[in-house]
N, C-alpha and C positions, 0 to 999 in steps of 0.2 A: 729374552731371559728373565727366569723367577726370578722376582725380586720380592722379599720380606721387608716391608715399612711399616715401621713404629710411630707414631702419633698422626695416625694416619687420616683421622677424621681434623686434625687441627687444622691451625690457619695457613701454615706452610708446609706440613704433611701431606694435607689433600692436595695440596696446589701440585706436590712431588707426584702422588698419586695418580691425579690427571694427567702429568707431562708424560708420565712413564706408557702409561696407557695409549695416549694417543701416538706414542714412539712405537710401538709392537710390544713391549713387552708383558709379561704375567705378571699381576700384583696379588699377596696377601697383604693383608692389614692387620693390624693389630686394632680392635676397637672392643673397648671398658662397658660400654652400655648396649642395649637394647639398641636405642636412638645413633649410638654412633654407629651402629654394626649394619644397620638398614640404610642407613645414611652413604655406608661403604660400599654395602650388596649392589645398590641401583645404580654406582659408576663401572661395573662390569668385573669390581675386584673381588676376590674370598677372602672371608673373613677368618680371623684367628683371634676369639673373646679371650681378655686376660688384661694383666696389668703389667709393669715393670716391675712387678712384686713375683710373677709367678713365672719362675725362670724355668721350668720345666719344658712351659709353652714356648717360653722365647727358643730355649734348644732346640725342640721339634722343629717349629716353623726355620728357624735359620738353618735346621740340618739338612731340611729339604728343598731348597732355594739355592739358589744361583749366588746368591748376596743379600747383604742386609745394610739398609740405610733407616737411621738412626735421628729420629726426630723427633723423638717425646722427650719430654721433662715434666717432672712436677713443680709447679711454681708456685710451692708454698714458701714465701720470703716469710711467714714465723719462723721454720726449721729447715732454712735453706740445707745448713749443713745435713740433714736428714736428706734432703732432694738429690743434692749432691753423691751421697752414697748411694742410693739407688740406682743414679746413673751411673756412678761406678764400676757396680757388679753388673748391671745390664750388660753393659758393654765390654766386662770383662768375660762374661758370660758367651757373648757371641766371637768374642776371639778366640776364646779356647775351640770352638764348635769349628770354627772357619779356620784356625792353624794350621800349616801343612798343605792347604786346598790351594791358593792362589787366587782362591775368591775376594769381592770386595767387598769390606765393611766400611762406610760410609758416614761419619757424627756429624754432629751439628757443635759447633761451638761458638763462638763470640769473638769481635772484634775489641770489645769491651772489658775481655778478661784479661787482656795482652797487656799494654802498657796505657799512660796519660801522658796527655800534653807532647807528644814527638810521633812523627810520620811512621806508621807500622807498615812493613810490608810482609808476604807470604813468610820471606824467610826470617823475621823477626821471632823468636822463639817466646816461648809460654814461661812465666816465670813460674821458678823451682827453687821454695815453694810458692804455692800460687796463694793469692792475699783472699784470692774469693774461693771458696770450696766445692768449685766443679771443677771437673780435672776431664771431661771428654776426649778433649784433645790428647792431652798427656796419655789415660787409659788405653785410649786405639791405636795411638803412634808405635806405641809399645807393640804390637802385633807384626809391625812392616817387617820386623827381622827375622819372622816366625812363619813367614808363608801365606801370609794376608795381605791384599792388598788395599791397607789401610789408609784412608785420607779422612781430615776434617777440613769440615767449612765454619769457617768464621765469618755468623753472620751477623750484621751491621746492627748497632743495638734500636734501629728503625724500620722494619720488616713492614713496610706497609702498603695498600691494598683496601677494597672494600673489603667491609667483614671482619680488620684490625682490632683485635682486642688486646694491644700490646700499650709498649710505651708513649705514642701517641693518643690513645682515645684516654690514657691517664692523664696526661697534663691539660687535657681539655676538660674531663672531670676537675679539676684542682682549678682551672680558672672557672667553672661555672662556681664552684664553692664558694671562691675567696671573692668573687665577682669584681675579676682582671687576670692577666694573659702575666705571668712574670718569669723572668730571666733573672740569672746569680750577675751582680756585679753591673759590669759592662756587657755581657753577655756574648762572652766571644769564643768561648770556647762551641769545639765544635762535634757533629753527629754525622757520621756516615751514615748515607739509606740506598735500601735497593728495595725494588716490589717485587711482591710476593712470586709472581709468575718467574720472574726473571733470577728469582735465587733456588726456585725450583727446577727449571733448566739448567740452572749447575750443576744440584745434585744428582742430573741424569748423567750430563756428561763425567761427572769423576765418578761414577758408578761403573760408565761404559769403558770409561779410558785411561783414569787419572792413574800416575804410577804409584809404588806402593810408597810410605810417607810422606808425601805433600800436603801442605796446608794452603789450603785454598781462600779468597777472601769474595766472599758476596758482597762489594760494595760497588754500587751504580755509582752513587756521588762521595766522592773523597770525604768529603767534610762541610756542611750547614752547621752555619752562625745559629747557637739557640736564641740568641735574639731574636733572628729571621724568622726561626719556628714559633717563637712566640708571638710576635707581631703578626706573622700568618692566621694562627689560634685567634686571636684579639680581634682582627679585622672579620673573621668567621661566626665569630659569637658575638660582634659588635659589643666587644668591651675594652676598656683602656687595656695599656699594656705598661708593666712598670718594670721595675731595676727593683732586687733586693739587696739589701745590707746584709753583711754577713749574721748578724743576731733576728734577720729576719726571715731566714732561708728554714730554719727546722718547721717555724710556725705554719710556714705556706705548704713545703712539699713533705714535712712530717718524713716516713722510714722512705720516701723517694727521692730525698736530697742526694742522697751518692749519686745517682742515676742523677738527677739533673745537671750537675757538678761533671758528668763523663766529658772532657777533653779528650776527642779520640779518633784524628783522620787516619783514615784508614785507605793504600792503595790497592787496587787490584788489577796492577799492568800486566804483571810476571802472569796469572790467572788467566785473563784474557791470552797472554802468548801462549799459553802452553795447552788452554783448551779451545779456544777460540769462541771462547764466551761474549757475546755481544749484548748487554742487556738494550732492551725495547723499547721497555713500557717508560711511563710518566716519574718524572720527579717525586721527590717528597712534598715539594712548595707547591707543584701543581694538581697533584694528587687533593692537598689541602684545598687550594682553590675549586678545587669540582663541588665540591660543597655534602659528599656524603658524610665525610667524617660528623660532619654538626646535625644531622637529623635523629641523630638517636636520643 
């Protein structure tokens, strides 16, 4: 099939492109820059130049494809509401193009957007209204009743692997800046995780066969205690590890304090049952212990 992929040059999207091509699909990827376009073309994919704000380009690419995989997001935490709105509009644009066709629309969401402190499953509803202004899942699934095979993939807070520039590298940078790796209180809050290549395969499986309206969990490990992550980072950097009292959290983590406190156990049992998804790559702690996270 011919697949239009947004975020095609990103950490997750590039892995999705590779998995699709290896499975025999044709890929058209969205690229913002000359560098991104060149790297995408080198994989054998076609290139559509543009951004999430170029709605005419998005419409044309979606219309010419057998479906869309949307992994792009503007990670501007200084204006997260604007990023969320750009994401919503792009997904709505895809949905309107695909409406009535039965073609797939697979969008990236996150387990951390759902709830905290209790185990979430694929049957756990997203909050309405959402506490965080990102509504990719809600927007896409509205089209499940309009003839679109819309599905949402809830990614773990840590999608890890070589080339990661997400949450774990941020934790490593905080440890370097502060001279110690840290966790909050007892560090008992947990982060689920998944390797980028396993997540990429799930996007492909969802595109190929997931029924409309499904919410899928890209979580290999259901929940790793944050203290264990901090201890592994400390060992990798040769730094001490410490617990932060409530009045120390903001000074250490700054804008990242909310994410460091995430307590987000998430099961993927139904995803595995529905699609036969079986993660094959290393877990987060083993990936950290491999050392590549600490060479930058």
